[in-house]
N, C-alpha and C positions, 0 to 999 in steps of 0.2 A: 445592534449593540446589546451586550449582555446586561442583565440587571446590575451586576457589580460594576461594570464599566459605566453605566448610567450614574451610579452613586459617585464614582470618582469625577465624572464630568460635572455633576452638580457642585461638588466641592470646589473644583477649579474655577467654574464660572462665578460662584459667589466670592471666592477669594480675589478675583480680578476686580470686583466692584468694591469690596470692603477690605481696604488695605490695613495691614498690621492687625488682622483679626483671624489669622490662620488657626490659632489655638482655640478660639471661640467657635469657629466654624466646625473644626474637627470634633470638639466636645459636644456641640449641639447635635451634629449628625449621629455621633455615637450614642447620645442620650435617646434619640428617636429610635435607633436600632435596638436599644436595650429597654426602652419604655420608662425612662427616668425623666425628671423635670429639671429645668434650667432657669437660673436667675441671672440677669445682667444688671450690674450696679455701676452707676457712673453719672457724671454731670450731664445736664441737658446739652444736646447737640453732638453727642458722640455716636449717633446712628444706632442706638440700642434697639429702638422700636423698629426701625427700618430693617435691620439685620434679622431680628427675630421673625418679623413678618415675611421676609424673603425666604428664610429657611422653611417656615411653616407652609408656605404656598407651593413648595416643590413636590408635594405629594398630591397628585391629581386624583380627583374622585373622593378624597377624604373630606369629611365635613369639618370645616374650619370656622372657629369662632374667635373674634377678637373684641376687646373692649377696653376703654380707658376708664379706670376707676377713680372716683373722687369721694369725698366724705358724704356727698349727697346721692351717691349711687344706691339704687333700690334693688332688692332681691329680684323684682320683676325684670329688670334689665338683663340680668345674668341667667336666671333660671326660668323665666316665662311668667306670664300673667296667671292669676288664679282662675281655674275653670269654674265658670258660673254654673254649668250643668252639673258638675260634681258637687258643688255647694248645695244644690237642691236635694242631693242624697246624703247630706251631712258628711261629705268627704272633701277635706281641704287639700286639693291637689293642683299642680300647675300644668299649664300647656307648654311643654318643653321644646316644641318644634323650633329649629333654627337657633337654639340657645345652648349654653355651655353643657348641660347634661347629655346632649346628643352629639357633641363634637369629638372627633378623633384626635384633632390637634387644636390647641387653643393658645392664645396669647393675651395676657392681661397686663396692660401698661399701668404703671404706678400702683402696683399690686398691694402695697401696704397702706393705701389711703382709704380703703373701704372700711365699713363698720364691722364689728365683731360677728354679727349674725350672718353676714355674707361670707366672711372669712372662715367661719366654722363649717359652713356648707362646702366651700371650696376645699378645705382641708380634707373632708371626708371623700370628696371626689378624687383628690390626688392620692390619698393614702390607701383607700379601700376600693376605689373605682366603683363607688356606689352613690346613689342619690336618694335621699329619703323624700318621697313624694306622696303625701297623703298617707294612706294605710299601707302603701307598698314601699319596698326598698328595691329600687331598680338598679340593675347593673348598667354601667356606662361604658361606652367604647373608647374612652380617653386613652391615647397612647402616650402623649407627652404634653405637658403644660409649660409654656415659656412665659416668663414674666420679666418685667423691667422696673427699675426703681431708681430715683435720684438719690435715695438715702436708705440707710439701714433702719429696720424696725426698732423702735424704742420701747414700746409697751410690751410687757411680759406676755400678754395674750397673743401677740404676734409671733412669739418665738417658735411655737409648734409648727406654724405655717412655714416660717423661714427654714426650719430644719428639714422640711420635706423636699427642698431643692437640693438634689445630690450635687449638682454642679453649680458653682457660683463664680462668675467671672466679673472682675473689676475692669471696666473699660475706660479709656481716657482718650483725649484728643490725639490725633496723629502726631507722632514725635519727630519722625524723619522728614527733613525738608524735601527730599526727592519724592517721597511718597505723597507728601502733602501737595506738591505740584501735580503729580499724577491724578490725585483726587480731584483737583480743580479742573483738570482737562478731561476727566473721564466722561464718556458718553454712555447713555443707557445701553445695557447689554442687548445684543441682537438675538442671542440664544437663550432659551429658557428650558433646559432639560428638566424633565420631571419623571418621577416614578409613580405608578398607580398604587392605590391602597393594597391591591393584591400583591404587587411586587414588593412593597414594603413588608408585608407579612412574610413573604418568601425570604427576604433578606434577614428578617428577625429569626426565622428558623435556622438559617445558615449560621447566624451569630451564636446560637446556642450550641452548635457543634464545634466551636473553636476550643481547642484543647487548653487546659489549665495545668501547666507543669507543676510538679510538687514544690519546686523552689519558689514559685510565686506565693504560695501560702506562707512559707517561711519568711519571705520578704515582707509580707503584710504584717506578720507577727512582730518582726524586727522593727518595722516602721511604727507600729503602735507603741512599742516599748520606748523607742527613742523620742517620739513626740510626747509621750507621757512624762518623760523626764523634763520636758520644757513646759509642762502643764497645758499641753494642747491635747484635749480629750475629744475624741469622736466616738459616737455610739457604736455598739456592736452591729446595729442595723445598717449603719452607713458603711462599715467595712464589708458586710455581707453583700450589700448592693454594689460595692466596688468591683466585685468579681465579674458581674455581667457587663459593667461599664468597660472593664479592661478587655473582655472578649470582643465587645463592639469596636473598641478602639483598634485592637489588633486586626479585626476583619476589615476595617476602614483602610488600614495601611497595607492590606493585601496579604496578611499572614494567616496561617491556619492554626496557630497557637500563640498564646500570650508571650511576648518578649519583655525583657526588662525595660526597654525603651517605652513601652506602653504605660508603665507604672508612673511615669512623670505626669500623666494627666491627672493623677490624684492630688497634685498641688492645688487644684481647683476644687477639691472635694473635701479636704480634711481640715480646713480652717473654719473657725466660727467668726472671728473678728478679722477684718482686713489687715490689721496690724500684725497678725500671725502669719501672713502669707510668706514673707521672706524666710521666717524660721522653718516653715513647712518645706519650702523649696530647698533650703540649705540642707535639711535633714535627709530629704529624698536623694539629693545629689551625693551627699557624703556616704549614704548607705549603698547607693547603686554604682557610684563612680569614684568613691573615695579611694578604693584600691587602685584604680587606674591612675589617679593623681599621684599615689605613692610610687607606682611603677614608673611614671614619667619623671618623677623627681630622681629616682635611681638612675634612669637613663641619662638625665641631665648631668648627674655627678660623673658618670662614666665618660661622657663626652668632654667634660672639663679635664678629666685625667688624661684622656687621649691628646687633647690640645697641649696640656702641660708636657707630656712626653715628646711630642712632635715639634716643639719649638726649637729654635736655634740654640745649640749648646757649644761651649768653647772646645770641647773635646768629645771623642767617641766614648770615653770612659764615663763622663758625666751624663751623656745621652743614654748609655746602656743602664746606668744606675737609675735614671729617671724612669726608663721603660720598665725595669724590674719593680720599682716602687709602685708605679701606676698599675702594673699587672697584678701585684699582690692585693691592692685595694679593690680592683675590679673583681677579683676572685671572691673577696668578701661581699661585694655588692651582689654577685650571683647567688651567694648563699641566702642573702636577704630576699632576692627574687624568688628563690625556691620556697622559702617559708611563706611568702605572700601567695604563691600559687597554691600551696596546701590549704591556706586559710580560705581562699576564694573557692576552691573546689569543695571544701567541707561545707561551705555556706550554700552550695548548689548554684553558684553564679557562673556565668560564662567566663572562661579562662583565655579566650582567643586573643584579647588585647594584651594581657599580661605576657602570654607566650610570645607575641610579636615583639614586645619590648625585650624579653629575655634573649630572643634571637639577635636583635640589634646589638645588645651588650656583648654577646658571645662573638659576633662579627668584629666588634671593636677590639676585643681581647685577641682574637686570632690575627688580625692585621698588625697589632703591636708586636706579637711574638715573631711574626715573619720579618719585622723590621730589625730584629736583633742580629 
């Protein structure tokens, strides 16, 4: 099995266990491929910790660190005890073996419960991949940090840490009854496909080769503008990091370049408050699929005109008059479709779906003319 096939197998195995979590799974795997961090927010009992732990453990050979944070958590628990030998030399440094500074992948549960001194050190680890240890500033091997929380941070001092999670997923209880029953009946997975740390590094190199079409940059600029109109502001850093996330998401979906469908993952990256999620999702859909909705509406109008012309008429004269009227209106609709195609093409977006609608409308028009 190729490394890429292993990755797909991991995704499928986890999805069979964690129902209604496909977006979280794809986003988490993409974050690992791109070296970003993930936050899961939701009430107790939604399998946040279990899901994050399961994903983290799928990288065999990587050093994995996990911890449940509380207001009583001490720096020693995360970063290691102070070295007594170093203290004899007036050097205050920690023994970091088996602790967070030596982890490739980490999971911190209830991440916002810890005190500020711990969180400041975690922030440096996440942002700079460095750990200040005594007189030295050590590079850390951290690839991705996963975190879970039952609540959003309220203190201003936590906002910087909150901002370092590029992907933020709000998870809830299983909504669908059928999937809920499947969850109750589920048995522990028999297969546990993993990738080695070396294979993960190989995948990360492949992700960097995923092409970024020019229209993706225009899409991000358009997205920032439209979200700004709704007072939803994301930092320049977040948009810059979004590029590598999109590359990883495209790679995960088996593509060698970013497609517009990959941009939808940003609905989990561009909001700050959960109340903004619906607006972000709506703006992305309107920007990327709004023209498709317009095309479908024009197709629906053409089908109504066809049905109008084909209904039972009292005479051939009335029928022919109805066909001519419908034909004239459909010709006007085709002009609108042509204008829409020009706009879509100028924006650098795929035109295949609009062209398919145009072909359907032309077929309707042709059949009406043949009926005369």
